[in-house]
C-alpha positions in Angstrom: 128.1 37.7 145.1 126.9 41.3 145.1 127.4 41.6 141.3 125.4 38.1 140.8 122.6 39.4 142.9 122.4 42.6 141.0 122.3 40.9 137.7 119.8 38.3 139.0 117.5 41.2 140.1 118.0 43.0 136.8 117.2 40.0 134.5 115.6 37.2 136.4 111.9 38.2 136.0 112.3 38.8 132.3 114.1 35.4 131.9 111.3 33.7 133.6 108.8 35.2 131.1 111.0 34.8 128.0 112.5 31.4 128.4 109.2 29.4 128.2 108.1 31.6 125.1 111.3 31.2 123.2 111.2 27.4 124.0 107.6 27.2 122.6 108.4 29.3 119.4 111.9 28.0 118.6 112.2 24.6 120.3 111.1 22.9 117.1 113.9 24.2 114.9 116.4 24.6 117.8 116.0 21.6 120.0 119.0 22.7 122.1 116.8 25.4 123.6 114.8 22.6 125.5 118.1 22.1 127.3 118.5 25.7 128.0 114.9 25.8 129.5 115.6 22.8 131.6 118.9 24.3 133.0 117.2 27.6 133.5 114.5 26.0 135.5 117.1 24.3 137.7 118.7 27.6 138.2 115.5 29.2 139.1 114.6 26.5 141.7 118.0 27.0 143.3 118.0 30.7 143.4 114.5 30.6 144.9 115.4 28.2 147.5 118.6 29.9 148.7 117.2 33.5 148.7 120.0 36.1 149.2 122.8 33.5 149.4 124.8 32.5 146.4 123.6 29.1 145.1 125.8 26.4 143.8 125.4 26.9 139.9 128.7 25.7 138.6 127.3 22.7 136.8 124.3 24.6 135.3 126.4 27.3 133.9 129.0 24.9 132.5 126.2 22.9 130.8 124.7 26.1 129.5 127.9 27.2 127.9 128.2 23.8 126.3 124.6 23.7 125.1 124.7 27.2 123.8 128.2 27.1 122.4 129.2 29.9 124.8 125.9 31.7 124.2 126.3 32.0 120.5 123.0 33.3 119.1 121.8 31.4 116.0 121.3 33.5 112.8 117.6 32.6 112.3 116.1 33.5 115.6 114.1 36.4 117.0 115.3 39.3 119.4 113.8 37.6 122.4 115.9 34.4 121.8 119.0 36.7 121.5 118.0 38.6 124.7 117.7 35.3 126.6 121.2 34.3 125.6 122.5 37.7 126.5 120.9 37.8 129.9 122.1 34.2 130.7 125.6 35.1 129.6 125.6 38.2 131.7 124.2 36.2 134.7 127.0 33.5 134.0 129.7 36.1 134.0 128.4 37.8 137.2 128.3 34.4 139.0 132.1 34.1 138.7 132.9 37.9 139.2 
């Protein structure tokens, strides 16, 4: 729980900035990113509602792992896309730590 909150504090604001941009830039050639955005939006809503408590995010992280092939970065994307996957992966790992 403490680790999740630390990682959330570290990455969440940047994720909220990057996810919509990456979706707009890469969504056409990587339609799976539309699902990533939808799942991140669901995570954001749950995190904001619950505050300092640990939200129930098992389903969202399970779906993210499936949609992203365990956060495997495609070879034809920008650094921001890669950063989003890395931050989501770290958040996912911290959630279960």
